[in-house]
C-alpha positions in Angstrom: 76.9 235.8 277.9 78.1 234.8 274.8 81.5 233.0 274.3 83.7 232.0 271.5 82.7 229.0 269.3 84.9 225.9 269.3 83.8 224.9 265.9 83.6 226.0 262.3 81.7 229.0 262.1 81.2 228.7 258.5 79.1 225.4 258.9 76.8 226.8 261.5 76.6 230.1 259.5 75.3 228.0 256.2 72.9 225.7 258.2 71.4 228.7 260.2 71.0 230.9 257.1 68.8 228.3 255.6 66.2 228.7 258.3 66.4 232.6 258.2 66.0 232.5 254.2 63.2 230.2 254.3 61.1 232.2 256.8 59.7 234.7 254.2 63.1 235.8 253.0 63.5 237.7 256.3 67.1 239.0 256.9 68.1 240.1 260.1 70.9 241.4 262.2 71.9 242.5 266.2 73.6 243.8 269.0 74.6 242.6 272.2 71.4 242.4 274.9 70.8 245.6 276.7 68.7 248.4 277.6 69.7 250.7 274.9 67.9 254.1 274.4 66.6 253.1 270.7 63.0 253.4 270.3 61.2 250.8 268.4 62.5 251.3 264.6 63.1 254.9 265.0 67.0 254.8 264.8 69.4 252.2 263.6 68.3 249.2 265.9 64.9 247.5 266.4 64.1 246.5 270.0 62.6 243.2 270.8 61.6 242.7 274.5 62.4 239.3 276.2 60.3 238.5 279.3 61.7 235.5 281.3 62.3 234.4 285.0 66.0 235.0 285.3 65.5 235.0 289.2 63.4 232.9 291.6 62.7 229.2 291.3 62.4 228.8 287.6 65.6 230.8 287.0 67.4 227.6 285.1 64.4 227.7 282.4 64.7 231.4 282.3 68.2 231.7 281.8 67.7 229.0 279.0 65.2 231.2 277.2 67.7 234.2 277.5 70.4 232.1 276.0 68.1 231.2 273.0 67.2 234.7 272.4 70.9 236.0 272.5 71.7 233.3 270.0 68.8 234.5 267.5 69.9 237.9 268.0 73.2 237.3 266.9 72.3 234.8 264.0 69.7 237.4 262.8 72.1 240.4 262.8 74.7 238.2 261.3 72.5 237.4 258.6 71.9 241.0 257.8 69.6 242.6 260.2 65.8 243.6 259.8 65.8 245.6 256.8 69.3 246.9 257.8 68.7 247.8 261.1 70.3 245.9 263.9 68.0 243.8 266.6 68.6 244.7 270.4 67.2 242.6 273.0 65.6 244.3 276.2 65.4 241.6 278.7 63.3 242.0 281.9 63.0 239.5 284.8 59.3 238.5 285.8 60.5 236.2 288.3 57.4 233.9 287.7 55.8 236.6 289.9 52.6 238.0 289.0 53.5 241.3 290.5 57.0 241.5 289.2 55.5 240.3 285.8 53.4 243.4 285.6 56.2 245.7 286.7 58.7 244.1 283.8 55.9 244.5 281.1 55.2 248.2 281.8 59.2 248.6 281.6 59.0 247.0 278.2 56.2 249.1 277.2 58.2 252.1 278.6 61.2 251.1 276.3 59.1 251.3 273.5 59.9 247.7 272.2 58.3 246.4 269.1 57.2 243.3 270.4 57.6 241.2 273.4 58.6 237.3 273.2 58.8 235.4 276.2 57.2 234.2 279.6 57.6 231.1 281.1 54.9 230.7 283.8 51.3 231.2 283.2 50.7 232.8 286.7 53.1 235.7 285.4 52.0 235.9 281.9 48.3 236.2 282.8 48.5 239.6 284.7 51.3 240.9 282.2 49.0 239.9 279.2 46.3 242.5 280.4 49.2 245.2 280.8 50.3 244.4 277.0 46.8 244.5 275.9 46.0 247.8 277.4 49.1 249.1 275.3 48.3 247.3 272.2 51.6 245.7 272.5 51.9 242.5 270.5 53.1 239.5 272.2 54.5 236.2 271.4 54.3 233.8 274.6 56.9 230.9 274.5 56.2 228.9 277.6 53.0 230.0 279.2 50.1 228.0 277.8 47.3 228.1 280.5 43.9 228.0 278.6 42.9 231.4 280.5 45.1 233.2 278.3 43.2 232.8 275.1 40.1 233.0 277.1 40.8 236.4 277.7 39.8 237.3 274.0 43.2 239.6 273.6 43.9 240.1 269.6 47.5 240.7 270.4 48.5 237.5 272.2 50.1 234.4 270.1 51.3 231.1 271.9 54.0 229.2 270.1 53.9 226.5 272.8 51.2 223.7 272.6 48.3 223.8 274.8 47.9 222.5 278.4 44.9 220.6 276.9 47.4 218.9 274.4 49.8 217.9 277.1 46.8 216.5 279.2 45.6 214.5 276.2 48.8 213.0 275.5 49.3 211.7 279.2 45.6 210.6 279.5 46.4 208.5 276.0 49.5 206.8 277.4 47.8 205.9 280.7 45.0 204.4 278.6 47.4 202.4 276.2 49.5 201.2 279.2 46.3 200.1 281.1 47.3 202.6 284.0 43.7 202.9 285.9 44.4 204.5 289.2 46.3 207.7 289.2 47.5 210.4 291.8 47.4 214.2 290.3 49.5 216.5 292.3 49.7 220.3 291.3 51.2 223.5 293.0 48.2 225.7 292.7 49.5 227.6 289.9 47.6 228.6 287.2 49.3 226.2 284.7 49.6 223.1 286.8 46.0 223.3 288.2 44.6 223.8 284.6 46.9 221.0 283.5 45.7 218.6 286.7 42.0 219.4 285.9 42.3 218.5 282.1 44.3 215.2 282.7 41.6 214.3 285.5 38.9 215.0 283.2 40.3 212.9 280.2 41.5 210.2 282.5 38.1 209.6 283.9 36.4 209.9 280.6 39.1 207.2 279.6 37.4 204.8 282.2 40.2 205.4 284.9 40.2 206.7 288.4 41.8 209.4 290.1 42.6 208.3 293.5 43.8 211.8 294.7 43.9 215.2 293.9 46.5 217.2 296.0 48.0 220.6 295.9 51.3 221.3 297.5 52.9 224.5 298.5 56.2 225.0 296.1 58.0 226.7 299.1 57.8 223.7 301.2 60.6 221.2 301.0 59.3 218.3 303.1 56.5 216.3 301.2 56.5 213.3 303.5 52.9 213.5 304.8 51.8 213.6 300.9 54.0 210.5 300.2 52.8 208.5 303.1 49.2 209.3 302.0 49.7 208.1 298.6 51.8 205.1 299.5 48.5 204.0 301.3 46.3 204.7 298.2 48.7 202.5 295.9 48.3 204.4 292.6 49.4 202.9 289.1 51.3 206.6 288.5 51.4 209.8 289.9 51.3 212.8 287.5 52.9 216.0 288.9 51.8 218.9 287.0 53.9 221.8 288.7 57.7 222.8 288.3 61.0 220.9 288.6 62.2 222.1 292.0 59.5 220.6 293.8 59.2 217.8 291.2 62.5 216.6 292.0 62.1 216.6 295.6 58.9 214.8 295.1 60.1 211.8 293.3 63.0 211.9 295.8 60.9 211.5 298.8 58.1 209.2 297.1 61.0 206.6 296.5 62.1 206.9 300.0 58.5 206.2 301.3 57.9 203.5 298.7 55.0 205.0 297.0 53.9 202.8 294.0 53.8 203.4 290.5 55.2 205.5 287.8 56.0 208.9 288.5 55.3 211.3 285.4 55.9 215.0 285.4 54.6 217.7 283.2 56.6 220.2 280.9 57.6 222.7 283.8 59.9 219.8 284.7 63.1 219.9 282.3 64.9 216.5 282.9 68.4 217.7 283.7 67.6 220.1 286.6 65.1 217.7 287.7 67.7 215.0 288.0 70.0 217.4 289.8 67.4 217.8 292.4 66.0 214.2 292.7 69.5 212.5 292.2 70.2 210.2 289.3 69.1 207.0 291.2 65.7 208.6 292.4 64.9 210.2 288.6 65.6 206.8 287.1 62.3 205.7 285.2 60.6 209.0 285.5 58.7 209.8 282.5 58.3 213.7 281.5 55.7 215.0 279.1 57.5 217.7 277.0 56.8 220.1 273.8 58.9 219.7 270.8 62.4 218.5 272.4 65.5 219.6 270.3 67.4 216.4 270.9 64.8 214.5 268.9 64.5 217.1 265.9 66.8 215.3 263.1 67.6 218.3 261.0 71.2 219.8 260.2 69.8 223.3 261.6 68.7 221.5 265.0 72.2 219.9 265.3 74.1 222.9 264.6 72.0 224.9 267.3 72.7 222.2 269.9 76.3 222.2 269.2 76.7 226.2 269.2 74.6 226.3 272.6 76.7 223.7 274.2 80.2 225.4 273.0 78.7 228.9 274.1 77.0 228.1 277.5 78.8 225.0 278.5 75.5 223.2 279.1 72.5 221.7 277.0 69.5 223.6 276.4 66.5 222.9 278.6 62.9 222.8 277.5 62.2 226.5 276.0 65.5 227.8 275.1 65.1 226.7 271.4 61.4 227.8 271.4 62.7 231.4 272.6 65.1 231.1 269.6 62.3 230.6 267.1 60.2 233.2 268.9 62.8 235.8 268.3 63.0 235.0 264.5 59.2 235.0 264.6 59.3 238.4 265.7 61.9 239.5 263.4 60.0 238.0 260.4 56.7 239.8 261.1 58.2 243.0 261.8 59.8 242.6 258.3 56.3 241.7 256.8 54.6 244.7 258.6 57.0 246.9 257.1 57.1 248.7 260.3 58.7 248.5 263.7 56.7 250.8 265.7 53.0 250.0 264.0 51.7 247.5 266.6 48.5 246.9 264.8 50.5 246.0 261.2 52.6 243.7 263.4 49.8 241.9 265.1 48.0 241.7 261.5 51.4 240.0 260.5 51.4 237.6 263.0 47.8 236.7 262.5 48.6 236.3 258.6 51.5 233.7 259.4 51.3 230.6 257.9 53.7 227.7 258.3 56.7 229.6 259.6 59.7 227.2 260.1 60.9 226.4 263.4 62.7 223.4 265.0 60.6 220.3 264.4 57.3 222.1 263.4 55.9 224.9 261.9 53.9 228.1 263.2 50.5 229.1 262.1 47.7 230.4 264.6 44.2 229.8 265.3 41.7 232.6 265.7 42.1 232.6 269.5 46.1 233.1 269.1 47.0 229.5 269.9 49.1 227.4 267.6 47.4 225.6 265.2 49.1 222.3 265.5 49.8 221.3 269.2 52.3 218.6 269.6 53.6 216.8 272.9 56.3 213.8 273.4 56.9 211.5 276.4 60.7 211.1 277.1 62.2 209.1 280.0 65.0 208.8 282.1 66.8 205.4 281.4 70.1 204.1 282.7 70.8 207.8 283.7 70.3 209.0 279.9 67.1 211.0 278.3 65.3 208.6 275.7 62.0 208.7 274.0 59.3 206.5 275.8 57.4 204.1 273.9 54.1 204.8 273.7 
C-alpha cells in the first residue's frame, strides 16, 4: 500500500530516528506486509501480528490502523531492524465481528507471531483476548478499551488507548462546565458503546444532571426517524452518541432534519472526516467529538513529519487510531528487543509490564497492574466552518 514520498526523505528519516533511539535505544527494520513463512524469531525476520477491521462497517478505521502499522514497519526496518532481524507484519481482518475475530486470532497464533498489535472494536477484542490468553500470546490493544477487557484478569493484555471511564469523565465534566443539564444517550448495543453510555450516565447524574433518554439503535439500520421524533419531544440540551461513525453520521443528519434540540456529541468511534462524509458538512457543523490523543494537535517535529508522510503515502489524513497503531508496533519492537527473544512470550509479556514512559505521539506509555495505560487522556474537538478545531472547555 506504500507509495513514493514527495518530500525529502532525509528530513523524515532524521525526525523518526529520534523517536526510535529514545525508546530504549531500540533499533528495528522490516519488509512488506505479508503472510510469510518465518516463525517468530527463528529466521531472519520477526513477525508481528496486526488485527484490524479491514472490511465491514469500521473498515475506514481498520485501513487507517494498517497504514500506521505499515509506516512503523518501514521506519523500524530502515532504522536497522530488531537486533539485525527484519520486521514483517502479518495482517488479519477481524471485521469488528466476534466470530471472525476469534478466527483471526487463531490464524495469528498459527503463524507463530511474536506479539499481536491491534483491535479496534471491543466486541471483537473481547472474544479474541480469550484465544490469545489461552495461547499465552502477548497482545497490545490499540483501539479497544471496554472495561470488560481488564476485568478478565488476563496478564497478557495491554491497552494503549485511554479507557472508557476516562472518556465518559471528560464528556461529563464538559457538560457540567457548560451547564448542560438534560442529555440523551444513544448507543448501538456494542460492548464499548454500551459501557461508555453507562459510565457517562452515572457520572452525569452524579454531577446533578438528568438523562432524559437512554436509547439503543441497530447499527444495521439506516432510518432513525422514529428516534429523532422521540428525542425532539424530550428537548435535550445535548445528545451523546457512543456508537460508531456509520450510524453517527446518519443520526446527526436525521436529527437536524427533524429539528432535535441541543448539541450533538460523538464518542471516539466517530473519526471526524468519515463522519462528515456521511452526515454532510452542513449537518456535521457544530458536532463535538470526544477523542483520544489526536495527532493534528501534537506539536512536535515527529508528529508533523508523520502527518506529512502519511498524507503523501496514502493520499488522505490519518484518522483516530493510525498513529496509535504506529506507536503500538514501535512498542512491540522495543519489548522484543528488551526481552532478548522473539519467541519467549513470557519474557515479552514481562518486558511490556516493565515498560516505563515509552515515548509516543503526545504521550508516554506505562502500564498499571491490570494492563491499562497509566495516564488516560481525552480531548474534545469540534467541526467549525467545515474544519476540525479544538473545543473550548
